Gaussian input, Z-matrix of N, CA and C with variables (Angstrom, degrees):
# hf/3-21g

backbone

0 1
 N
 C     1     B1
 C     2     B2     1     A1
 N     3     B3     2     A2     1     D1
 C     4     B4     3     A3     2     D2
 C     5     B5     4     A4     3     D3
 N     6     B6     5     A5     4     D4
 C     7     B7     6     A6     5     D5
 C     8     B8     7     A7     6     D6
 N     9     B9     8     A8     7     D7
 C    10    B10     9     A9     8     D8
 C    11    B11    10    A10     9     D9
 N    12    B12    11    A11    10    D10
 C    13    B13    12    A12    11    D11
 C    14    B14    13    A13    12    D12
 N    15    B15    14    A14    13    D13
 C    16    B16    15    A15    14    D14
 C    17    B17    16    A16    15    D15
 N    18    B18    17    A17    16    D16
 C    19    B19    18    A18    17    D17
 C    20    B20    19    A19    18    D18
 N    21    B21    20    A20    19    D19
 C    22    B22    21    A21    20    D20
 C    23    B23    22    A22    21    D21
 N    24    B24    23    A23    22    D22
 C    25    B25    24    A24    23    D23
 C    26    B26    25    A25    24    D24
 N    27    B27    26    A26    25    D25
 C    28    B28    27    A27    26    D26
 C    29    B29    28    A28    27    D27
 N    30    B30    29    A29    28    D28
 C    31    B31    30    A30    29    D29
 C    32    B32    31    A31    30    D30
 N    33    B33    32    A32    31    D31
 C    34    B34    33    A33    32    D32
 C    35    B35    34    A34    33    D33
 N    36    B36    35    A35    34    D34
 C    37    B37    36    A36    35    D35
 C    38    B38    37    A37    36    D36
 N    39    B39    38    A38    37    D37
 C    40    B40    39    A39    38    D38
 C    41    B41    40    A40    39    D39
 N    42    B42    41    A41    40    D40
 C    43    B43    42    A42    41    D41
 C    44    B44    43    A43    42    D42
 N    45    B45    44    A44    43    D43
 C    46    B46    45    A45    44    D44
 C    47    B47    46    A46    45    D45
 N    48    B48    47    A47    46    D46
 C    49    B49    48    A48    47    D47
 C    50    B50    49    A49    48    D48
 N    51    B51    50    A50    49    D49
 C    52    B52    51    A51    50    D50
 C    53    B53    52    A52    51    D51
 N    54    B54    53    A53    52    D52
 C    55    B55    54    A54    53    D53
 C    56    B56    55    A55    54    D54
 N    57    B57    56    A56    55    D55
 C    58    B58    57    A57    56    D56
 C    59    B59    58    A58    57    D57
 N    60    B60    59    A59    58    D58
 C    61    B61    60    A60    59    D59
 C    62    B62    61    A61    60    D60
 N    63    B63    62    A62    61    D61
 C    64    B64    63    A63    62    D62
 C    65    B65    64    A64    63    D63
 N    66    B66    65    A65    64    D64
 C    67    B67    66    A66    65    D65
 C    68    B68    67    A67    66    D66
 N    69    B69    68    A68    67    D67
 C    70    B70    69    A69    68    D68
 C    71    B71    70    A70    69    D69
 N    72    B72    71    A71    70    D70
 C    73    B73    72    A72    71    D71
 C    74    B74    73    A73    72    D72
 N    75    B75    74    A74    73    D73
 C    76    B76    75    A75    74    D74
 C    77    B77    76    A76    75    D75
 N    78    B78    77    A77    76    D76
 C    79    B79    78    A78    77    D77
 C    80    B80    79    A79    78    D78
 N    81    B81    80    A80    79    D79
 C    82    B82    81    A81    80    D80
 C    83    B83    82    A82    81    D81
 N    84    B84    83    A83    82    D82
 C    85    B85    84    A84    83    D83
 C    86    B86    85    A85    84    D84
 N    87    B87    86    A86    85    D85
 C    88    B88    87    A87    86    D86
 C    89    B89    88    A88    87    D87
 N    90    B90    89    A89    88    D88
 C    91    B91    90    A90    89    D89
 C    92    B92    91    A91    90    D90
 N    93    B93    92    A92    91    D91
 C    94    B94    93    A93    92    D92
 C    95    B95    94    A94    93    D93
 N    96    B96    95    A95    94    D94
 C    97    B97    96    A96    95    D95
 C    98    B98    97    A97    96    D96
 N    99    B99    98    A98    97    D97
 C   100   B100    99    A99    98    D98
 C   101   B101   100   A100    99    D99
 N   102   B102   101   A101   100   D100
 C   103   B103   102   A102   101   D101
 C   104   B104   103   A103   102   D102
 N   105   B105   104   A104   103   D103
 C   106   B106   105   A105   104   D104
 C   107   B107   106   A106   105   D105
 N   108   B108   107   A107   106   D106
 C   109   B109   108   A108   107   D107
 C   110   B110   109   A109   108   D108
 N   111   B111   110   A110   109   D109
 C   112   B112   111   A111   110   D110
 C   113   B113   112   A112   111   D111
 N   114   B114   113   A113   112   D112
 C   115   B115   114   A114   113   D113
 C   116   B116   115   A115   114   D114
 N   117   B117   116   A116   115   D115
 C   118   B118   117   A117   116   D116
 C   119   B119   118   A118   117   D117
 N   120   B120   119   A119   118   D118
 C   121   B121   120   A120   119   D119
 C   122   B122   121   A121   120   D120
 N   123   B123   122   A122   121   D121
 C   124   B124   123   A123   122   D122
 C   125   B125   124   A124   123   D123
 N   126   B126   125   A125   124   D124
 C   127   B127   126   A126   125   D125
 C   128   B128   127   A127   126   D126
 N   129   B129   128   A128   127   D127
 C   130   B130   129   A129   128   D128
 C   131   B131   130   A130   129   D129
 N   132   B132   131   A131   130   D130
 C   133   B133   132   A132   131   D131
 C   134   B134   133   A133   132   D132
 N   135   B135   134   A134   133   D133
 C   136   B136   135   A135   134   D134
 C   137   B137   136   A136   135   D135
 N   138   B138   137   A137   136   D136
 C   139   B139   138   A138   137   D137
 C   140   B140   139   A139   138   D138
 N   141   B141   140   A140   139   D139
 C   142   B142   141   A141   140   D140
 C   143   B143   142   A142   141   D141
 N   144   B144   143   A143   142   D142
 C   145   B145   144   A144   143   D143
 C   146   B146   145   A145   144   D144
 N   147   B147   146   A146   145   D145
 C   148   B148   147   A147   146   D146
 C   149   B149   148   A148   147   D147
 N   150   B150   149   A149   148   D148
 C   151   B151   150   A150   149   D149
 C   152   B152   151   A151   150   D150
 N   153   B153   152   A152   151   D151
 C   154   B154   153   A153   152   D152
 C   155   B155   154   A154   153   D153
 N   156   B156   155   A155   154   D154
 C   157   B157   156   A156   155   D155
 C   158   B158   157   A157   156   D156
 N   159   B159   158   A158   157   D157
 C   160   B160   159   A159   158   D158
 C   161   B161   160   A160   159   D159
 N   162   B162   161   A161   160   D160
 C   163   B163   162   A162   161   D161
 C   164   B164   163   A163   162   D162
 N   165   B165   164   A164   163   D163
 C   166   B166   165   A165   164   D164
 C   167   B167   166   A166   165   D165
 N   168   B168   167   A167   166   D166
 C   169   B169   168   A168   167   D167
 C   170   B170   169   A169   168   D168
 N   171   B171   170   A170   169   D169
 C   172   B172   171   A171   170   D170
 C   173   B173   172   A172   171   D171
 N   174   B174   173   A173   172   D172
 C   175   B175   174   A174   173   D173
 C   176   B176   175   A175   174   D174
 N   177   B177   176   A176   175   D175
 C   178   B178   177   A177   176   D176
 C   179   B179   178   A178   177   D177
 N   180   B180   179   A179   178   D178
 C   181   B181   180   A180   179   D179
 C   182   B182   181   A181   180   D180
 N   183   B183   182   A182   181   D181
 C   184   B184   183   A183   182   D182
 C   185   B185   184   A184   183   D183
 N   186   B186   185   A185   184   D184
 C   187   B187   186   A186   185   D185
 C   188   B188   187   A187   186   D186
 N   189   B189   188   A188   187   D187
 C   190   B190   189   A189   188   D188
 C   191   B191   190   A190   189   D189
 N   192   B192   191   A191   190   D190
 C   193   B193   192   A192   191   D191
 C   194   B194   193   A193   192   D192
 N   195   B195   194   A194   193   D193
 C   196   B196   195   A195   194   D194
 C   197   B197   196   A196   195   D195
 N   198   B198   197   A197   196   D196
 C   199   B199   198   A198   197   D197
 C   200   B200   199   A199   198   D198
 N   201   B201   200   A200   199   D199
 C   202   B202   201   A201   200   D200
 C   203   B203   202   A202   201   D201
 N   204   B204   203   A203   202   D202
 C   205   B205   204   A204   203   D203
 C   206   B206   205   A205   204   D204
 N   207   B207   206   A206   205   D205
 C   208   B208   207   A207   206   D206
 C   209   B209   208   A208   207   D207
 N   210   B210   209   A209   208   D208
 C   211   B211   210   A210   209   D209
 C   212   B212   211   A211   210   D210
 N   213   B213   212   A212   211   D211
 C   214   B214   213   A213   212   D212
 C   215   B215   214   A214   213   D213
 N   216   B216   215   A215   214   D214
 C   217   B217   216   A216   215   D215
 C   218   B218   217   A217   216   D216
 N   219   B219   218   A218   217   D217
 C   220   B220   219   A219   218   D218
 C   221   B221   220   A220   219   D219
 N   222   B222   221   A221   220   D220
 C   223   B223   222   A222   221   D221
 C   224   B224   223   A223   222   D222
 N   225   B225   224   A224   223   D223
 C   226   B226   225   A225   224   D224
 C   227   B227   226   A226   225   D225
 N   228   B228   227   A227   226   D226
 C   229   B229   228   A228   227   D227
 C   230   B230   229   A229   228   D228
 N   231   B231   230   A230   229   D229
 C   232   B232   231   A231   230   D230
 C   233   B233   232   A232   231   D231
 N   234   B234   233   A233   232   D232
 C   235   B235   234   A234   233   D233
 C   236   B236   235   A235   234   D234

   B1=1.4440
   B2=1.5288
   B3=1.3171
   B4=1.4587
   B5=1.5161
   B6=1.3330
   B7=1.4664
   B8=1.5193
   B9=1.3265
   B10=1.4637
   B11=1.5153
   B12=1.3174
   B13=1.4548
   B14=1.5306
   B15=1.3360
   B16=1.4573
   B17=1.5291
   B18=1.3273
   B19=1.4525
   B20=1.5205
   B21=1.3133
   B22=1.4625
   B23=1.5235
   B24=1.3266
   B25=1.4706
   B26=1.5224
   B27=1.3047
   B28=1.4710
   B29=1.5202
   B30=1.2872
   B31=1.4548
   B32=1.5254
   B33=1.3108
   B34=1.4626
   B35=1.5250
   B36=1.2977
   B37=1.4512
   B38=1.5296
   B39=1.3041
   B40=1.4629
   B41=1.5270
   B42=1.3111
   B43=1.4720
   B44=1.5269
   B45=1.3225
   B46=1.4643
   B47=1.5246
   B48=1.3398
   B49=1.4530
   B50=1.5317
   B51=1.3260
   B52=1.4583
   B53=1.5080
   B54=1.3325
   B55=1.4633
   B56=1.5095
   B57=1.3421
   B58=1.4599
   B59=1.5251
   B60=1.3341
   B61=1.4592
   B62=1.5211
   B63=1.3130
   B64=1.4540
   B65=1.5286
   B66=1.3458
   B67=1.4587
   B68=1.5314
   B69=1.3349
   B70=1.4756
   B71=1.5163
   B72=1.3294
   B73=1.4652
   B74=1.5194
   B75=1.3166
   B76=1.4664
   B77=1.5183
   B78=1.3186
   B79=1.4773
   B80=1.5175
   B81=1.3146
   B82=1.4652
   B83=1.5337
   B84=1.3186
   B85=1.4601
   B86=1.5315
   B87=1.3191
   B88=1.4619
   B89=1.5241
   B90=1.3200
   B91=1.4559
   B92=1.5255
   B93=1.3551
   B94=1.4611
   B95=1.5164
   B96=1.3290
   B97=1.4628
   B98=1.5164
   B99=1.3182
   B100=1.4555
   B101=1.5148
   B102=1.3040
   B103=1.4619
   B104=1.5298
   B105=1.3450
   B106=1.4559
   B107=1.5311
   B108=1.3209
   B109=1.4594
   B110=1.5149
   B111=1.3385
   B112=1.4664
   B113=1.5183
   B114=1.3075
   B115=1.4557
   B116=1.5080
   B117=1.3367
   B118=1.4595
   B119=1.5209
   B120=1.3100
   B121=1.4696
   B122=1.5135
   B123=1.3140
   B124=1.4695
   B125=1.5286
   B126=1.3052
   B127=1.4557
   B128=1.5214
   B129=1.3174
   B130=1.4531
   B131=1.5215
   B132=1.3181
   B133=1.4626
   B134=1.5175
   B135=1.3340
   B136=1.4490
   B137=1.5281
   B138=1.3115
   B139=1.4676
   B140=1.5252
   B141=1.3188
   B142=1.4710
   B143=1.5195
   B144=1.3333
   B145=1.4671
   B146=1.5214
   B147=1.3275
   B148=1.4626
   B149=1.5191
   B150=1.3412
   B151=1.4670
   B152=1.5255
   B153=1.3324
   B154=1.4734
   B155=1.5169
   B156=1.3064
   B157=1.4665
   B158=1.5212
   B159=1.3424
   B160=1.4590
   B161=1.5251
   B162=1.3450
   B163=1.4482
   B164=1.5253
   B165=1.3348
   B166=1.4539
   B167=1.5241
   B168=1.3163
   B169=1.4616
   B170=1.5232
   B171=1.3222
   B172=1.4502
   B173=1.5228
   B174=1.3172
   B175=1.4726
   B176=1.5114
   B177=1.3310
   B178=1.4693
   B179=1.5185
   B180=1.3351
   B181=1.4627
   B182=1.5237
   B183=1.3134
   B184=1.4632
   B185=1.5209
   B186=1.3184
   B187=1.4475
   B188=1.5368
   B189=1.3303
   B190=1.4574
   B191=1.5338
   B192=1.3149
   B193=1.4749
   B194=1.5287
   B195=1.3104
   B196=1.4643
   B197=1.5370
   B198=1.3250
   B199=1.4678
   B200=1.5221
   B201=1.3147
   B202=1.4685
   B203=1.5269
   B204=1.3411
   B205=1.4709
   B206=1.5318
   B207=1.3194
   B208=1.4670
   B209=1.5213
   B210=1.3361
   B211=1.4432
   B212=1.5131
   B213=1.3289
   B214=1.4575
   B215=1.5197
   B216=1.3251
   B217=1.4462
   B218=1.5283
   B219=1.3294
   B220=1.4562
   B221=1.5013
   B222=1.3249
   B223=1.4769
   B224=1.5266
   B225=1.3169
   B226=1.4563
   B227=1.5132
   B228=1.3003
   B229=1.4643
   B230=1.5318
   B231=1.3106
   B232=1.4647
   B233=1.5224
   B234=1.3089
   B235=1.4752
   B236=1.4866
   A1=107.37
   A2=114.11
   A3=120.81
   A4=109.27
   A5=116.46
   A6=121.54
   A7=110.85
   A8=114.73
   A9=122.36
   A10=106.94
   A11=116.92
   A12=121.97
   A13=107.87
   A14=117.85
   A15=120.68
   A16=113.80
   A17=116.80
   A18=119.81
   A19=111.82
   A20=116.24
   A21=119.26
   A22=112.21
   A23=116.00
   A24=122.39
   A25=112.61
   A26=116.54
   A27=118.77
   A28=108.37
   A29=114.70
   A30=121.38
   A31=108.41
   A32=117.28
   A33=118.72
   A34=110.99
   A35=116.65
   A36=122.42
   A37=110.54
   A38=114.58
   A39=121.35
   A40=106.95
   A41=118.78
   A42=120.69
   A43=114.27
   A44=117.68
   A45=119.88
   A46=113.34
   A47=117.46
   A48=120.67
   A49=110.22
   A50=115.44
   A51=121.69
   A52=107.22
   A53=118.39
   A54=122.60
   A55=108.08
   A56=116.13
   A57=122.19
   A58=110.01
   A59=116.96
   A60=122.76
   A61=113.82
   A62=117.52
   A63=122.29
   A64=110.34
   A65=118.70
   A66=119.70
   A67=112.68
   A68=118.07
   A69=120.25
   A70=110.97
   A71=117.01
   A72=121.19
   A73=110.95
   A74=117.09
   A75=120.35
   A76=111.65
   A77=117.14
   A78=120.85
   A79=113.33
   A80=117.19
   A81=121.96
   A82=113.12
   A83=117.79
   A84=121.70
   A85=112.06
   A86=117.30
   A87=121.39
   A88=113.02
   A89=115.12
   A90=121.83
   A91=110.46
   A92=115.31
   A93=121.18
   A94=109.15
   A95=116.77
   A96=122.94
   A97=107.48
   A98=116.16
   A99=121.76
   A100=107.09
   A101=116.98
   A102=123.30
   A103=108.10
   A104=116.28
   A105=118.02
   A106=114.32
   A107=117.52
   A108=120.98
   A109=110.84
   A110=116.23
   A111=119.41
   A112=108.50
   A113=117.44
   A114=121.36
   A115=115.02
   A116=117.45
   A117=120.40
   A118=112.28
   A119=116.43
   A120=119.23
   A121=111.88
   A122=117.68
   A123=121.32
   A124=107.69
   A125=115.95
   A126=121.64
   A127=108.67
   A128=116.29
   A129=121.35
   A130=110.68
   A131=116.88
   A132=121.19
   A133=110.53
   A134=116.56
   A135=121.16
   A136=110.10
   A137=117.56
   A138=121.02
   A139=110.85
   A140=116.35
   A141=120.18
   A142=113.47
   A143=117.41
   A144=120.03
   A145=112.49
   A146=118.15
   A147=120.65
   A148=110.84
   A149=117.08
   A150=119.36
   A151=113.72
   A152=117.16
   A153=120.11
   A154=109.66
   A155=116.49
   A156=119.90
   A157=112.42
   A158=116.73
   A159=120.80
   A160=109.63
   A161=115.86
   A162=121.57
   A163=109.29
   A164=115.21
   A165=122.19
   A166=105.55
   A167=116.81
   A168=122.70
   A169=108.94
   A170=115.64
   A171=121.26
   A172=114.60
   A173=117.66
   A174=121.08
   A175=112.46
   A176=117.54
   A177=122.79
   A178=110.78
   A179=115.21
   A180=121.86
   A181=113.65
   A182=116.75
   A183=120.57
   A184=110.76
   A185=115.75
   A186=122.51
   A187=108.78
   A188=115.75
   A189=123.29
   A190=111.96
   A191=116.99
   A192=119.80
   A193=111.48
   A194=116.84
   A195=120.22
   A196=110.70
   A197=116.90
   A198=119.87
   A199=111.06
   A200=117.16
   A201=120.78
   A202=109.96
   A203=117.52
   A204=120.86
   A205=111.29
   A206=117.53
   A207=121.93
   A208=112.44
   A209=117.10
   A210=120.44
   A211=116.20
   A212=117.47
   A213=121.21
   A214=111.27
   A215=115.01
   A216=122.50
   A217=103.83
   A218=117.27
   A219=121.51
   A220=110.40
   A221=115.44
   A222=121.39
   A223=108.24
   A224=117.41
   A225=121.83
   A226=109.48
   A227=117.22
   A228=121.07
   A229=108.79
   A230=115.61
   A231=120.29
   A232=113.57
   A233=117.03
   A234=120.53
   A235=109.23
   D1=141.32
   D2=178.47
   D3=-117.29
   D4=140.74
   D5=-179.81
   D6=-131.82
   D7=150.40
   D8=175.97
   D9=-134.30
   D10=130.22
   D11=179.72
   D12=-138.70
   D13=103.24
   D14=-175.86
   D15=-75.40
   D16=-14.19
   D17=-176.42
   D18=-84.87
   D19=-56.39
   D20=-176.85
   D21=-89.22
   D22=-25.19
   D23=-176.63
   D24=62.24
   D25=2.59
   D26=174.65
   D27=-150.42
   D28=134.83
   D29=178.75
   D30=-114.88
   D31=158.00
   D32=176.80
   D33=-53.79
   D34=141.64
   D35=-179.01
   D36=-66.15
   D37=132.69
   D38=176.65
   D39=-147.48
   D40=132.74
   D41=-173.95
   D42=-61.91
   D43=-22.67
   D44=-177.75
   D45=-98.77
   D46=3.57
   D47=-177.07
   D48=-118.15
   D49=127.90
   D50=173.56
   D51=-107.57
   D52=121.01
   D53=179.26
   D54=-92.39
   D55=130.15
   D56=-179.47
   D57=-118.71
   D58=159.21
   D59=-178.62
   D60=-92.87
   D61=-2.95
   D62=-172.43
   D63=-126.06
   D64=123.98
   D65=-178.97
   D66=-61.71
   D67=-31.59
   D68=176.70
   D69=-62.54
   D70=-41.13
   D71=178.74
   D72=-64.69
   D73=-37.39
   D74=-179.95
   D75=-66.64
   D76=-33.29
   D77=-176.51
   D78=-92.70
   D79=-6.75
   D80=-173.91
   D81=-52.61
   D82=-41.63
   D83=-179.26
   D84=-120.76
   D85=17.69
   D86=-172.36
   D87=-73.53
   D88=139.55
   D89=171.14
   D90=-94.58
   D91=-30.25
   D92=-176.63
   D93=-135.55
   D94=137.24
   D95=172.39
   D96=-108.75
   D97=123.82
   D98=174.08
   D99=-114.16
   D100=112.70
   D101=-176.44
   D102=-109.08
   D103=115.77
   D104=-175.92
   D105=-130.62
   D106=6.07
   D107=-178.73
   D108=-127.96
   D109=139.96
   D110=170.09
   D111=-68.41
   D112=150.53
   D113=175.18
   D114=71.54
   D115=27.41
   D116=-179.10
   D117=-77.61
   D118=-18.69
   D119=-174.24
   D120=83.92
   D121=0.20
   D122=179.31
   D123=-80.85
   D124=130.87
   D125=178.52
   D126=-128.55
   D127=168.90
   D128=176.84
   D129=-59.64
   D130=-40.05
   D131=179.10
   D132=-63.93
   D133=-44.92
   D134=179.60
   D135=-63.08
   D136=-43.42
   D137=179.27
   D138=-59.85
   D139=-31.87
   D140=-178.70
   D141=-66.50
   D142=-11.65
   D143=179.10
   D144=-82.00
   D145=-12.65
   D146=-176.97
   D147=-83.86
   D148=147.41
   D149=-178.24
   D150=-72.24
   D151=-32.17
   D152=178.37
   D153=-78.11
   D154=160.76
   D155=-174.07
   D156=-125.02
   D157=42.56
   D158=-178.69
   D159=-128.14
   D160=131.26
   D161=179.66
   D162=-128.94
   D163=131.09
   D164=170.99
   D165=-114.83
   D166=111.30
   D167=-173.97
   D168=-105.41
   D169=95.45
   D170=-174.86
   D171=-73.42
   D172=-10.73
   D173=179.88
   D174=-124.70
   D175=5.82
   D176=-177.83
   D177=53.12
   D178=47.68
   D179=-177.95
   D180=-92.33
   D181=-25.18
   D182=-173.07
   D183=-94.81
   D184=161.56
   D185=-177.58
   D186=-81.43
   D187=98.30
   D188=-175.62
   D189=-54.89
   D190=-51.54
   D191=-175.34
   D192=-63.82
   D193=-37.58
   D194=179.25
   D195=-67.12
   D196=-41.00
   D197=178.55
   D198=-64.51
   D199=-42.49
   D200=178.99
   D201=-63.43
   D202=-42.47
   D203=176.97
   D204=-60.68
   D205=-29.00
   D206=-179.98
   D207=-88.90
   D208=7.65
   D209=172.89
   D210=92.72
   D211=14.22
   D212=179.54
   D213=-86.39
   D214=151.51
   D215=164.05
   D216=-90.39
   D217=122.27
   D218=-174.44
   D219=-117.35
   D220=133.23
   D221=174.44
   D222=-128.83
   D223=109.09
   D224=175.24
   D225=-94.83
   D226=121.50
   D227=-178.60
   D228=-72.12
   D229=131.24
   D230=179.55
   D231=91.34
   D232=2.86
   D233=177.99
   D234=-98.77

């Protein structure tokens, strides 16, 4: 599993998680995008680079209709 966190830049150590400094690297092999922070730099265009087509948007930051048009399964928390 790969993770990207622009706020803390460090996540708790876990043997199955590789933390990267670049959102493109985090999405390179991703099946699911979970977006839970404002200011992550994650955009609908960036999400479209990942091979998986599932998005969990914990802050309703991404363009839902655009993601659905691009073939994503979208779940906005609180909607």
